[in-house]
C-alpha positions as CSV (number, residue, x, y, z in Angstrom):
1,X,0.0,0.0,0.0
2,X,1.6,3.1,-1.3
3,X,1.9,6.4,0.8
4,X,-0.9,8.9,0.1
5,X,0.3,11.9,-2.1
6,X,-1.7,15.1,-2.7
7,X,-1.3,16.9,-6.0
8,X,-2.7,18.5,-9.2
9,X,-4.9,21.4,-7.9
10,X,-6.1,24.2,-10.1
11,X,-5.0,26.4,-7.3
12,X,-1.9,25.5,-5.3
13,X,-2.7,24.7,-1.8
14,X,-0.4,25.9,1.0
15,X,2.3,23.3,1.9
16,X,1.0,23.2,5.4
17,X,-2.5,22.0,4.2
18,X,-1.0,19.4,1.9
19,X,1.2,18.1,4.6
20,X,-1.6,18.0,7.0
21,X,-3.9,16.1,4.5
22,X,-1.1,13.5,3.9
23,X,-0.5,13.1,7.6
24,X,-4.2,12.6,8.4
25,X,-4.6,10.0,5.5
26,X,-1.6,8.0,6.7
27,X,-3.0,7.9,10.1
28,X,-6.4,6.8,9.1
29,X,-5.2,4.2,6.7
30,X,-2.7,2.6,9.0
31,X,-5.3,2.2,11.7
32,X,-6.5,-1.4,11.9
33,X,-10.3,-1.8,12.0
34,X,-12.7,-4.7,12.0
35,X,-14.4,-5.7,8.7
36,X,-17.8,-4.8,10.3
37,X,-16.5,-1.2,11.0
38,X,-15.3,-0.8,7.5
39,X,-18.6,-2.0,6.2
40,X,-20.5,0.4,8.3
41,X,-18.6,3.4,7.2
42,X,-19.0,2.4,3.6
43,X,-22.7,1.9,4.2
44,X,-23.2,5.4,5.8
45,X,-21.0,7.0,3.0
46,X,-23.4,5.4,0.4
47,X,-26.5,6.3,2.2
48,X,-25.6,10.0,1.8
49,X,-25.2,9.6,-1.9
50,X,-27.4,12.4,-3.7
51,X,-28.7,13.5,-0.4
52,X,-30.8,10.4,0.4
53,X,-29.9,10.1,3.8
54,X,-31.0,13.7,4.5
55,X,-34.2,13.5,2.6
56,X,-35.2,10.5,4.8
57,X,-34.3,12.6,7.8
58,X,-36.5,15.4,6.6
59,X,-39.4,13.0,6.1
60,X,-38.9,11.9,9.8
61,X,-38.9,15.6,11.0
62,X,-42.2,16.2,9.2
63,X,-43.6,13.0,10.7
64,X,-42.6,14.3,14.1
65,X,-44.3,17.6,13.6
66,X,-41.3,19.8,12.5
67,X,-41.8,20.6,8.9
68,X,-40.4,23.9,9.1
69,X,-36.9,22.6,10.4
70,X,-37.1,19.9,7.6
71,X,-37.7,22.5,4.9
72,X,-34.8,24.7,6.1
73,X,-32.5,21.7,6.2
74,X,-33.4,20.6,2.7
75,X,-33.0,24.2,1.1
76,X,-29.9,24.8,2.9
77,X,-28.6,21.4,1.5
78,X,-29.5,22.4,-2.0
79,X,-27.6,25.6,-1.6
80,X,-24.5,24.0,-0.3
81,X,-24.6,21.3,-2.9
82,X,-24.8,23.8,-5.6
83,X,-21.8,25.8,-4.2
84,X,-19.7,22.7,-3.5
85,X,-20.2,20.6,-6.6
86,X,-20.6,23.4,-9.2
87,X,-18.5,26.2,-8.0
88,X,-16.1,24.6,-5.5
89,X,-15.0,21.7,-7.6
90,X,-14.8,23.8,-10.8
91,X,-12.5,26.5,-9.2
92,X,-10.4,24.3,-6.9
93,X,-10.9,20.6,-7.8
94,X,-7.8,18.4,-7.5
95,X,-7.2,14.8,-7.5
96,X,-8.7,12.2,-4.9
97,X,-6.6,10.0,-2.8
98,X,-5.0,7.2,-4.8
99,X,-6.8,3.8,-4.6
100,X,-3.5,2.1,-4.0
101,X,-3.1,4.0,-0.7
102,X,-6.4,2.8,0.7
103,X,-6.9,-0.6,2.4
104,X,-9.1,-2.8,0.1
105,X,-11.7,-3.4,2.8
106,X,-12.5,0.3,3.1
107,X,-12.8,1.1,-0.7
108,X,-16.2,2.1,-2.1
109,X,-18.0,-0.2,-4.6
110,X,-17.8,2.8,-7.0
111,X,-14.9,5.2,-6.9
112,X,-15.8,8.8,-7.3
113,X,-14.5,10.5,-10.5
114,X,-15.3,14.0,-9.8
115,X,-12.8,16.6,-8.6
116,X,-11.7,16.1,-4.9
117,X,-12.3,19.6,-3.4
118,X,-14.6,20.2,-1.5
119,X,-16.5,17.3,-0.3
120,X,-20.0,17.5,-1.6
121,X,-21.2,14.8,0.9
122,X,-19.8,16.8,3.9
123,X,-21.2,20.2,2.6
124,X,-24.8,18.6,2.4
125,X,-24.4,17.0,5.7
126,X,-23.2,20.2,7.4
127,X,-25.9,22.2,5.7
128,X,-28.9,20.0,6.6
129,X,-27.8,19.7,10.2
130,X,-27.0,23.4,10.7
131,X,-30.2,24.4,8.8
132,X,-32.3,22.1,11.1
133,X,-30.6,23.4,14.1
134,X,-31.3,27.2,13.3
135,X,-35.0,26.2,13.3
136,X,-35.0,23.6,15.9
137,X,-31.8,23.3,18.2
138,X,-32.8,20.0,19.7
139,X,-33.4,18.3,16.4
140,X,-30.0,19.9,15.1
141,X,-28.3,18.4,18.0
142,X,-29.7,15.0,17.4
143,X,-28.6,15.2,13.8
144,X,-25.0,16.5,14.4
145,X,-23.4,13.0,15.2
146,X,-24.9,11.7,11.9
147,X,-23.5,14.6,9.9
148,X,-20.1,14.1,11.6
149,X,-20.3,10.5,10.9
150,X,-20.9,11.3,7.0
151,X,-17.9,13.7,7.0
152,X,-15.6,11.0,8.6
153,X,-16.9,8.3,6.3
154,X,-15.5,10.2,3.3
155,X,-12.0,10.0,5.0
156,X,-12.4,6.4,6.0
157,X,-13.2,5.2,2.7
158,X,-10.5,7.2,1.0
159,X,-13.0,9.2,-1.1
160,X,-11.5,12.7,0.2
161,X,-8.6,14.5,1.8
162,X,-9.0,16.2,5.2
163,X,-9.1,19.7,3.6
164,X,-11.9,18.5,1.3
165,X,-14.0,17.6,4.3
166,X,-13.1,20.7,6.3
167,X,-13.9,22.9,3.2
168,X,-17.2,21.0,2.7
169,X,-18.2,21.4,6.3
170,X,-17.5,25.1,6.0
171,X,-19.4,25.6,2.9
172,X,-22.4,23.7,4.3
173,X,-22.6,25.6,7.6
174,X,-22.1,29.0,5.8
175,X,-24.8,28.1,3.4
176,X,-27.3,27.4,6.2
177,X,-26.4,30.5,8.2
178,X,-26.5,32.7,5.0
179,X,-29.8,31.3,4.1
180,X,-31.1,32.0,7.5
181,X,-29.8,35.6,7.4
182,X,-31.3,36.2,3.9
183,X,-34.7,34.9,5.0
184,X,-34.5,37.3,8.1
185,X,-33.7,40.3,5.8
186,X,-36.5,39.5,3.5
187,X,-39.0,39.2,6.2
188,X,-37.7,42.4,7.7
189,X,-37.9,44.2,4.3
190,X,-41.5,43.0,3.9
191,X,-42.4,44.4,7.3
192,X,-40.8,47.8,6.7
193,X,-42.4,47.9,3.3
194,X,-45.8,47.4,4.8
195,X,-46.7,50.6,6.6
196,X,-48.5,50.3,10.0
197,X,-52.1,51.3,10.1
198,X,-52.6,54.9,10.6
199,X,-55.1,57.3,12.0
200,X,-55.4,61.0,13.0
201,X,-52.7,61.9,15.5
202,X,-53.6,64.0,18.6
203,X,-51.9,65.3,21.5
204,X,-53.0,63.4,24.8
205,X,-52.3,64.2,28.4
206,X,-48.7,64.1,29.7
207,X,-48.6,62.8,33.3
208,X,-45.3,63.2,34.9
209,X,-44.5,60.1,37.0
210,X,-47.9,58.6,35.9
211,X,-50.0,60.6,38.5
212,X,-53.6,60.3,37.5
213,X,-53.3,57.1,35.7
214,X,-55.1,53.9,36.5
215,X,-53.7,50.7,35.0
216,X,-54.9,47.2,35.2
217,X,-52.4,44.3,34.5
218,X,-53.7,40.9,33.5
219,X,-50.9,38.4,34.5
220,X,-52.8,35.6,32.8
221,X,-52.4,37.1,29.3
222,X,-49.9,35.5,27.1
223,X,-49.2,32.9,29.7
224,X,-46.1,30.7,28.8
225,X,-45.0,33.0,26.0
226,X,-42.3,34.7,28.1
227,X,-43.9,38.1,27.9
228,X,-42.1,40.7,30.1
229,X,-43.9,41.8,33.3
230,X,-44.9,45.5,32.7
231,X,-44.9,46.2,36.6
232,X,-41.1,46.8,37.0
233,X,-41.0,49.2,34.2
234,X,-44.1,51.0,35.4
235,X,-42.6,51.3,38.8
236,X,-39.3,52.7,37.5
237,X,-40.8,55.1,34.9
238,X,-44.2,56.1,36.3
239,X,-44.1,55.3,40.0
240,X,-47.1,57.4,40.9
241,X,-49.4,55.5,38.5
242,X,-52.1,53.3,40.2
243,X,-51.4,49.8,39.2
244,X,-53.8,47.0,39.9
245,X,-53.1,43.3,39.2
246,X,-56.3,41.5,37.9
247,X,-57.4,38.7,40.2
248,X,-59.9,35.9,39.7
249,X,-63.4,37.2,40.0
250,X,-62.3,40.9,39.3
251,X,-64.5,42.7,36.9
252,X,-62.7,45.5,34.9
253,X,-65.9,47.6,34.6
254,X,-66.4,47.6,38.4
255,X,-62.6,48.4,39.0
256,X,-63.0,51.4,36.7
257,X,-66.1,52.7,38.2
258,X,-64.6,52.5,41.7
259,X,-61.8,54.6,40.5
260,X,-64.0,57.1,38.7
261,X,-66.0,57.5,42.0
262,X,-62.8,58.2,44.0
263,X,-61.7,61.5,45.2
264,X,-59.0,61.7,42.5
265,X,-60.6,60.0,39.5
266,X,-58.0,58.9,36.8
267,X,-57.3,60.9,33.7
268,X,-56.0,58.1,31.7
269,X,-56.8,54.5,31.8
270,X,-54.3,51.8,31.1
271,X,-54.4,48.0,30.4
272,X,-51.7,45.4,30.1
273,X,-52.9,42.3,28.5
274,X,-54.1,40.6,25.3
275,X,-56.9,41.6,22.8
276,X,-59.8,40.6,24.9
277,X,-58.6,42.4,28.0
278,X,-57.8,45.4,26.1
279,X,-61.2,45.3,24.6
280,X,-62.9,45.3,27.9
281,X,-60.9,48.3,29.2
282,X,-61.4,50.2,25.8
283,X,-65.1,49.9,26.4
284,X,-64.8,51.7,29.8
285,X,-62.3,54.2,28.4
286,X,-64.9,55.1,25.7
287,X,-67.7,55.4,27.9
288,X,-65.8,57.6,30.3
289,X,-64.4,59.8,27.6
290,X,-60.7,58.9,28.8
291,X,-57.6,58.1,26.7
292,X,-56.4,54.5,26.6
293,X,-52.8,53.3,27.3
294,X,-52.3,49.9,25.9
295,X,-49.3,47.7,27.1
296,X,-49.2,44.6,24.8
297,X,-49.1,41.4,26.9
298,X,-51.1,38.8,25.1
299,X,-50.5,36.1,22.6
300,X,-51.2,38.0,19.4
301,X,-51.8,41.6,20.5
302,X,-53.6,42.5,17.2
303,X,-54.9,45.9,18.3
304,X,-51.6,47.0,19.8
305,X,-49.8,46.1,16.6
306,X,-52.4,48.1,14.6
307,X,-51.7,51.0,16.8
308,X,-47.9,50.6,16.3
309,X,-47.3,49.5,19.7
310,X,-44.9,46.7,19.2
311,X,-43.5,46.6,22.8
312,X,-44.3,47.9,26.2
313,X,-41.4,50.3,26.0
314,X,-42.9,51.6,22.8
315,X,-46.2,52.3,24.5
316,X,-44.6,53.9,27.5
317,X,-42.5,56.1,25.3
318,X,-45.7,57.4,23.5
319,X,-47.3,57.8,26.9
320,X,-44.4,59.9,28.2
321,X,-44.6,62.0,25.0
322,X,-48.3,62.5,25.0
323,X,-48.5,61.2,21.6
324,X,-51.8,59.5,20.4
325,X,-54.4,58.7,17.8
326,X,-58.2,58.8,17.4
327,X,-59.3,55.4,16.2
328,X,-62.6,53.8,15.1
329,X,-64.3,51.2,17.1
330,X,-67.6,49.3,16.7
331,X,-70.3,48.9,19.3
332,X,-71.8,45.5,19.5
333,X,-75.2,45.5,21.0
334,X,-77.7,42.6,21.9
335,X,-80.7,42.1,24.3
336,X,-80.2,40.1,27.3
337,X,-82.7,39.7,30.3
338,X,-84.7,42.6,29.1
339,X,-81.7,44.9,29.0
340,X,-79.5,45.9,26.1
341,X,-75.9,44.7,26.5
342,X,-73.2,46.6,24.8
343,X,-69.5,45.7,24.0
344,X,-66.8,47.7,22.3
345,X,-65.1,45.9,19.4
346,X,-61.6,47.0,18.6
347,X,-60.6,44.5,15.8
348,X,-63.2,42.1,14.6
349,X,-66.5,40.3,15.6
350,X,-67.8,37.1,14.0
351,X,-70.8,34.7,14.0
352,X,-70.8,31.1,12.9
353,X,-67.7,28.9,12.3
354,X,-65.3,31.7,11.8
355,X,-64.0,31.7,15.4
356,X,-63.4,27.9,15.2
357,X,-61.7,28.3,12.0
358,X,-59.3,31.0,13.4
359,X,-58.7,29.0,16.5
360,X,-57.9,25.8,14.4
361,X,-55.6,27.8,12.0
362,X,-53.7,29.5,14.8
363,X,-53.3,25.9,16.4
364,X,-51.4,24.6,13.3
365,X,-49.5,27.8,12.3
366,X,-46.5,27.2,14.3
367,X,-46.0,23.8,12.7
368,X,-47.1,24.3,9.1
369,X,-47.1,28.1,8.5
370,X,-50.2,30.1,7.8
371,X,-51.2,28.9,4.3
372,X,-51.0,25.2,5.0
373,X,-52.7,25.8,8.5
374,X,-55.6,27.6,6.7
375,X,-56.2,24.6,4.6
376,X,-56.1,22.3,7.4
377,X,-58.4,24.2,9.5
378,X,-60.9,24.9,6.6
379,X,-61.2,21.2,5.9
380,X,-61.6,20.1,9.5
381,X,-64.0,22.9,10.6
382,X,-66.3,22.7,7.6
383,X,-66.5,19.0,7.6
384,X,-67.4,19.0,11.2
385,X,-70.1,21.9,11.1
386,X,-73.4,22.4,9.8
387,X,-74.6,25.9,8.2
388,X,-76.4,28.4,10.2
389,X,-79.6,29.7,9.3
390,X,-79.7,33.5,10.1
391,X,-81.5,36.8,9.3
392,X,-78.9,39.3,8.1
393,X,-80.3,42.9,7.8
394,X,-83.9,41.5,7.5
395,X,-83.1,38.8,4.9
396,X,-83.1,35.0,5.6
397,X,-79.7,33.3,4.8
398,X,-78.0,30.1,5.1
399,X,-74.3,30.8,6.1
400,X,-71.1,29.3,7.3
401,X,-69.9,32.5,9.0
402,X,-70.1,36.3,9.1
403,X,-66.9,38.3,9.7
404,X,-67.0,41.9,10.6
405,X,-63.9,44.0,10.8
406,X,-63.5,47.5,12.3
407,X,-62.3,49.4,9.1
408,X,-61.2,47.7,6.0
409,X,-59.3,44.3,6.1
410,X,-57.0,42.7,3.6
411,X,-56.9,40.4,1.8
412,X,-60.4,39.9,0.4
413,X,-61.1,36.6,2.1
414,X,-63.3,35.2,4.9
415,X,-60.4,35.3,7.2
416,X,-58.5,38.5,6.4
417,X,-55.2,39.3,8.1
418,X,-54.5,43.0,8.3
419,X,-55.9,46.5,7.9
420,X,-54.2,49.5,6.7
421,X,-56.1,52.4,8.5
422,X,-57.8,52.9,11.9
423,X,-60.1,55.6,10.7
424,X,-61.9,54.4,7.6
425,X,-65.2,54.8,9.3
426,X,-66.7,51.5,8.0
427,X,-67.5,48.1,8.9
428,X,-65.9,45.4,6.7
429,X,-68.3,42.5,6.2
430,X,-67.4,39.1,4.8
431,X,-70.1,36.5,4.6
432,X,-69.4,32.8,3.7
433,X,-72.7,31.6,2.2
434,X,-73.8,27.9,2.5
435,X,-77.2,27.1,0.8
436,X,-76.8,24.4,-1.7
437,X,-73.1,25.0,-2.5
438,X,-70.9,22.1,-1.9
439,X,-69.0,22.0,1.3
440,X,-65.7,21.8,-0.7
441,X,-66.5,25.3,-2.0
442,X,-66.9,26.7,1.5
443,X,-63.6,25.0,2.6
444,X,-61.7,26.5,-0.4
445,X,-63.2,30.0,0.1
446,X,-62.5,29.8,3.9
447,X,-58.9,28.9,3.2
448,X,-58.0,30.9,0.1
449,X,-60.5,33.7,-0.4
450,X,-62.9,35.0,-3.1
451,X,-60.5,34.9,-6.0
452,X,-59.7,31.3,-5.6
453,X,-63.4,30.5,-5.3
454,X,-64.2,32.4,-8.3
455,X,-61.8,29.9,-10.1
456,X,-63.0,26.8,-8.4
457,X,-66.6,27.8,-9.2
458,X,-65.9,26.9,-12.9
459,X,-65.0,23.2,-12.1
460,X,-67.2,20.4,-12.8
461,X,-69.5,19.5,-9.7
462,X,-68.4,22.8,-8.0
463,X,-70.2,25.3,-10.2
464,X,-72.5,27.8,-8.6
465,X,-72.7,31.5,-7.5
466,X,-69.9,33.1,-5.4
467,X,-69.3,31.7,-1.8
468,X,-68.1,34.9,-0.4
469,X,-69.9,38.2,-0.2
470,X,-67.8,41.2,0.8
471,X,-69.0,44.7,1.5
472,X,-68.7,47.7,3.7
473,X,-71.5,49.4,5.7
474,X,-71.8,51.4,8.8
475,X,-74.1,48.9,10.7
476,X,-75.2,45.3,10.5
477,X,-77.7,43.1,12.3
478,X,-77.6,39.4,12.5
479,X,-80.3,37.2,14.1
480,X,-80.3,33.3,14.3
481,X,-83.4,31.5,13.0
482,X,-82.8,28.1,14.7
483,X,-79.7,27.2,16.8
484,X,-78.0,30.2,18.3
485,X,-74.5,30.4,16.8
486,X,-73.0,32.5,19.5
487,X,-70.4,35.0,18.6
488,X,-66.8,36.2,19.2
489,X,-65.0,39.4,19.3
490,X,-61.3,40.6,19.5
491,X,-60.1,37.0,19.7
492,X,-62.4,35.9,22.4
493,X,-65.5,33.7,22.1
494,X,-68.2,35.3,24.1
495,X,-70.1,33.4,26.9
496,X,-73.1,35.6,26.2
497,X,-76.0,34.3,24.1
498,X,-77.2,36.9,21.8
499,X,-80.7,35.4,21.7
500,X,-82.8,37.6,19.6
501,X,-79.7,38.8,17.6
502,X,-77.0,41.2,17.6
503,X,-76.3,44.6,16.0
504,X,-73.0,46.2,15.0
505,X,-72.4,49.9,14.3
506,X,-69.1,51.8,13.5
507,X,-68.2,54.6,15.8
508,X,-65.7,56.8,13.9
509,X,-62.8,58.3,15.9
510,X,-64.5,57.2,19.2
511,X,-61.4,56.2,21.1
512,X,-58.2,58.0,21.9
513,X,-55.1,55.7,22.3
514,X,-51.5,56.5,23.2
515,X,-49.6,55.7,19.9
516,X,-46.1,56.9,18.4
517,X,-46.3,59.8,16.2
518,X,-44.2,58.0,13.6
519,X,-45.0,54.2,13.4
């Protein structure tokens, strides 16, 4: 068995690298190993041919409920393979170790004929493992030994020199990291390109040290999400503010009324919590004619984000500066026990299966992403639900759901995602009709919106009038004709039963909210 010699590179390698390659090769080739060990490394090296091993690992990740990590790993692998095999081998190349220097029991059944530098197998292995780790550290840690094993197998079988493997590992890891960075930059660019919803700016009270402010903190909002506790920040920046931690059995309306009846009634009401809690305090602020300070602390914080309040610090900065906006809200009214019950709606209200659809979609978003989650949710909800017979503005209808947004929402679908202004002065209504239309049409419209439904309506067995009706108005009434469908608003399913029906009307510029002057 001849000594391994490194030669014929398109670019001359430093002498130290060549000597290290030859030393590593001699050390591995002179080590005595059992036939079973040699067979294992040959098998592992062959399993990684053309990325087969990593595609199988991606399938396992998907089956275990981690498709995002699988996708990032596969895309990283593709990028690294392109750079290593097309760019690296063309620019650097070089001869592989001579077969005469490799023990016969270790040789691959089919010797590689492509240039030596870098190792494509190692680049793919490192890219997949690092890509997965960037999405799921625990999964990446589990794959790291397998990736290292593939890298060593290329040395053990004499397919590569040590510098080939090291170069391949560097290319693979860099490809995964750069892909992650590029994805983050694109995401940030999309966010900055989409302006935050706007409304008329106003000057609101500036209360030094927070004197004259009553703030309720809901410690249960966003439980388990690692949201920062606003109380230390409030104590530091606004020590004179009255802060109340919401307890079981507390009623926000009663708490506010108690403060308003005190010797020193508040000039500003504040709330730390999610959309449901914020909506309850917004109702009291509207009735009392007081500005509202919103400290985002829930799971999604839709209203806070719409008001450009991305963090508690942003909200407190706006409060300190007295910067605010006048925003639209909707008043929801229904009879209960002989009295008229009213609620203030900040974001959306809905009747029918829409609340169930949103809850199901959000349950799957973390695993599958929003588009796939919407398909899963639409199929499951429509399949397990019957249409609701209702009266909408005096006309009998058979529907799956009614969505009502405060101001215009986009895109035009049953479950729109965003709004661009907070002062349109309109209710945005989306009705998902049922009638004699196939359930498949309802599921498609629910998941993808009206444009897709218009295409599907031309297909055999699915033909018929549009499933989605979208329009704007300043008020809307909905009454159930058989089973009371219940309703939800601002992310919370209501325990109230509308009974005879509910009415919604827009209240333009009815609420003043602290918000940055420049979103």
